[in-house]
N, C-alpha and C positions, 0 to 999 in steps of 0.2 A: 133280382130290383133293391135291394134288402143290402147285399155285397156291394152294390155298384152305387147306393149312392152312399153307406161308412167309406166304399174305395174313394171320394170326391174327399167326406167326408177327417178325411187323414193322408190325404194325400198332399198340403201343409206342412203342416209336423215331418210326412217326410222332409221333404226338402231343406228343412230347414233340422235334420240329422244330418244328413249327408255332406249338411254344411258345416256344418258342427265338429261331423269329422274328420274336415278336412282341417279344419283350423289344431284339432291334435294332431293331426301330421303334422299340421308347419311348427308346430310347438315342438315334437318328437324334435324333427329336426335340430332348429335354434336350441332347443337349452340337451336335451339328452348328452350323456357323454357319451355312453357306448350307439348313439343311432347312425351314425360313418353303416357298420357293418348291418345295420337291416335296412336300415335305404337302397345301400347299394342292392344290395337284393330284389328289394322293392320293387327301386324308379329299374330295373338291371331285367327284370320277367317281360313286361313289354314288349320290350325288346327282343326279347330271346320267341316271341308270342307268334311276331310276322315273321319269323325267320324257319323256326321251327314246333309248329302245331301243336302240341301232344295232343293230337282225337281222343287216342283211344284211353286216355290217362285223365285228363275229366274225365267220358262217356263212364268209367272203371266208377270210379271218385263220386258222381253220379247221382250213379244205381247201386250201388254202394251204399248213401247218404240215403236216400230211398228207405232200401230194410233198412239199416238202424234203426231212423226212425219207424218203422212198422211195427218192428219187434219194442220196442219205445212203447205204445202205441194197443200193443196184443193184441196184432195179424199174425200174418201168418206170413213167409217169404213160399210162395210155390212152385217160380220161377227166379231164375238170375241170369242173365246175359248180352257179353257184351265182344264186340265186334267190334270194324276196322269202321265203321259209318256212325255209328249208334249200336246199342241198350235199349234190354227195356226186366221190369220187375214183375210179375202178377203180383197178385199180393191177396189177401182172404177176404179185406176191406183197406180201406182209403180213409184219406179225410185231408181236411187244407193244409195242417200242420205235419200231416205225411206228401203235399203235395209242392209240399215249395221250401220244405225243409235241404237240396243240395243248393239251395239259391242264397239259401243265409247260411249253413252250417257251412265255412271253412274243415275239412274234413280230414286235406291234409295238415292244415296248417296247425290241427290240436289232433292232429298225428308226432306230427314237429313233436312239440308240447309233450304233450306225455314220452315218445322216444324218450327224449332230453332228463325229463326227472327220472323216469323211471333206473335211469347211468348210474346218475348219477349219485338215487336211491340206493342201488344195486353193487354200487361201486363206485364206492366217491374216487373223485379226483384227485391225484397232485398243486401247490397252488398252483406251477406254468399252464398245465395241466389243462388243470382248472376253464384260466383267461384264454389260453387258446380255444377248447367245447365252447365257451359261451358264447366268441364270435361268429362259432359257425353254427352256433344254435341262432343266435338272432339274422344270420345269413340267410337260412334256410324259415327257416322263420316267416324272414318280407320274402320272396321268394313265393312260400304258399300260402303269404295271406294276400298279393299278386296275383299267384297264376287264380281265389279263387276269385277275388275280385274281375278281372279280364273278363276269366271264360262264363261268367254268372251273365257280366253284361254284350259277352260275346253273342252267346245262346240266344239272348232273351230280345238280340234285337237279331240277327241274324235267320233265324230259323218260327217260327208259330211255336210255341211252346201247349199242347195235348191238357201239361198239366197245372199253366195258371185255369182255363175252362173247369177243370174239374175243383180246382180250390173254389171258385166261386164269379172267376170272370177277367178278362186282364186289368182294368183299373183294382180291382181290389190288389188282386193278384202283385200291380205295382207298387202299390201304395204299402205292403204289405214289405215287400222283401226292401224298397229304397230303406223303411223309418228300421226297419229288423238291422240290415246294416249298418248302417248309421251309429242304431248304440248298440252293437253288437263290436264297433268296430271300434266305440271310443274307449269298449270299456275288454278289449284285448287292449290297445297299449298304454292305459290304467295300469295292465299287470305286469307287462313288461319295463315299465317307466314310470314309475311309479311316484317318482316326483317332478316330471317335466310333466302329466297330463292333469290339467285341475278337469276332474270326471263329472265331480259336484259340481261347477259351472258352468261343463257342458249342457248335462241335461237343461240346464235351468235356463239355459241359450236357447233352449232346445222347445223349451216348456217359454219363456217369453215370447219370441221371435213367431210363431205360431196363436198367441193370447190378442199379439197385435192386429194379426194378418183376420182373424174373427170377429176384432173390433173394427177395425175396419169395414171389415167390411161388412159389419151391423153396418154404421153409423153413414155408410153408402145405400145404405141400403134405401138406409130410414129416413135418408134424404132424396134419394126418386119415390118414393110411393107417397113421401109431401111433397111432393112437387106434380105427382101422376093423383094426385084430390085436388091441389088446388087448380088443376084445368079442367078437374071429371068437376066441381062442383067452386066455380069463380065465387 
């Protein structure tokens, strides 16, 4: 019950975070110099998703993220299995962060960033090759980030996920997933396109919209209570 109430309280902030993230993507598209490769990958993946759905790839990343989150929280991974139709990971113990990690952390996007930075660190490229490598990186990052978002929506929409129940209920889990994805998407875009994304303004927008919502709701509730009081005690 506590998490249900908390989920309802978080929902307006989650919606505003998603709107702010959408605005950040628009800012990247309109102002970033290197936005084209990223946008091609980011917009191109949804079309590919409906042609050849990489179910096993998503399931592997999903279960791997569960395992990594479990290790980060001191849990032991007892079994790890991935098949064509699904997978599972058995843990010594779990919590809400472990249960919701695959819906929040874009594990393949993280892998793309680490691989690219590791390549530059181990083997610096000449100028022309570095430029080509950066274009490939932006395209791969766009695809992997879009892959995470599309597959997350598809997984939540298409199948009832026991992870949500384990984390504290559907309402609480969806609110946390939406809020975390919105805020993290802004942070990711700020790291990749620092001059195009005003992260501080985006976070301030999330706070402002949430505050206005609750302020308006409070005023409406106050007006309703006053009206009800006048009717009950004329």
